Structures are given as structure tokens and as C-alpha cells.
Legacy VTK file of the C-alpha trace (Angstrom):
# vtk DataFile Version 3.0
C-alpha trace
ASCII
DATASET POLYDATA
POINTS 97 float
-46.519 45.046 -228.794
-49.587 42.992 -228.172
-49.820 39.222 -228.088
-51.185 38.799 -231.607
-48.259 40.731 -233.081
-45.717 38.687 -231.131
-47.441 35.475 -232.186
-47.342 36.555 -235.843
-43.638 37.420 -235.646
-42.889 34.081 -233.965
-44.769 32.107 -236.622
-43.073 34.110 -239.392
-39.671 33.272 -237.902
-40.535 29.580 -237.593
-41.630 29.444 -241.234
-39.116 31.952 -242.599
-35.881 30.581 -241.181
-35.924 27.250 -243.089
-36.994 29.045 -246.273
-34.171 31.566 -245.851
-31.637 28.784 -245.286
-32.905 26.925 -248.362
-33.049 29.926 -250.727
-30.039 31.968 -249.563
-27.650 29.965 -247.373
-24.830 32.537 -247.654
-27.098 35.381 -246.541
-28.520 33.261 -243.711
-24.983 32.453 -242.549
-24.048 36.155 -242.643
-27.216 37.063 -240.758
-26.586 34.482 -238.016
-22.947 35.589 -237.771
-24.101 39.199 -237.366
-26.604 38.227 -234.673
-23.920 36.252 -232.825
-21.384 39.085 -233.135
-23.847 41.618 -231.707
-24.938 39.297 -228.874
-22.889 41.192 -226.237
-25.091 44.198 -226.967
-28.587 42.706 -227.094
-28.281 39.590 -224.929
-27.763 41.372 -221.552
-30.790 43.563 -222.236
-32.915 40.531 -223.126
-31.759 38.620 -220.055
-32.449 41.626 -217.821
-35.959 41.965 -219.234
-36.606 38.307 -218.470
-34.796 38.077 -215.123
-36.125 41.261 -213.472
-39.816 40.181 -213.239
-38.796 36.676 -212.142
-36.574 38.126 -209.417
-39.393 40.397 -208.208
-41.780 37.435 -207.993
-39.208 35.435 -206.031
-38.457 38.246 -203.566
-42.132 39.061 -202.999
-43.096 35.424 -202.475
-40.215 34.984 -200.045
-41.396 38.054 -198.106
-44.962 36.772 -197.915
-43.833 33.306 -196.830
-41.772 34.796 -193.967
-44.739 36.645 -192.435
-45.667 35.114 -189.110
-49.404 34.782 -188.625
-51.183 34.700 -185.291
-54.685 33.691 -184.291
-56.593 36.280 -182.302
-59.305 35.315 -179.848
-62.029 37.918 -179.433
-63.948 37.890 -176.181
-66.780 40.387 -175.786
-66.789 42.296 -172.513
-69.508 42.095 -169.846
-71.022 45.419 -170.873
-71.272 44.485 -174.555
-74.822 43.735 -175.744
-75.059 40.147 -176.910
-76.445 40.328 -180.423
-75.665 37.673 -182.987
-75.958 40.105 -185.885
-73.361 42.499 -184.452
-70.807 39.720 -183.946
-71.445 38.426 -187.449
-70.639 41.902 -188.772
-67.447 42.018 -186.713
-66.224 38.676 -188.053
-67.283 39.587 -191.582
-65.308 42.847 -191.450
-62.239 41.040 -190.056
-62.405 38.348 -192.723
-62.953 40.679 -195.710
-60.232 43.242 -195.016
LINES 1 98
97 0 1 2 3 4 5 6 7 8 9 10 11 12 13 14 15 16 17 18 19 20 21 22 23 24 25 26 27 28 29 30 31 32 33 34 35 36 37 38 39 40 41 42 43 44 45 46 47 48 49 50 51 52 53 54 55 56 57 58 59 60 61 62 63 64 65 66 67 68 69 70 71 72 73 74 75 76 77 78 79 80 81 82 83 84 85 86 87 88 89 90 91 92 93 94 95 96
């Protein structure tokens, strides 16, 4: 489902729940009882759908934060021609990997 559909369903629930409670309180009570009784079936699936992406973000960010970075010093050799443009290209290619 796209975002507009989810937004429409959310707004319909926000508006519809008080109307349902006002017009048919017995049916609303039965509906909420049914939702609560079936919670062991749908709640683990909902929690897994929410928790799995959050867990992946946490594990990946922890991995990236544990990477040890080092600074490399590049010294051109004696036989290397000394051109400013060539060294600029080297640093550019290292920076934009």
C-alpha cells in the first residue's frame, strides 16, 4: 500500500471509531473484544514487521561505528614526475571512491 492509502485508512479510523462507539456501542465492544482475542495471532507479526528494520539499522550502525579508520600519508618517489595536476587527480580519486 502506498502512503496516501495508509493515510486515508488512518483518518477513517480516527473519525470512524467515535462514530461507531456512539451509534453501535454493543457492536464496537464486540469488535474490540474480537481484536483483543485475536491479538496473539496478529500482534507478533506486527511487532516483527516493526522490529526487524529497527534491528537491522542498529546492527549496521554498530558495525560502521566499530570500523577503525587510519590516515595514510602518500609520499611520491624520487622518480615520480612532479606535476600538480597528477597529484590532484590522485587525491580526487581517493576522496571520491
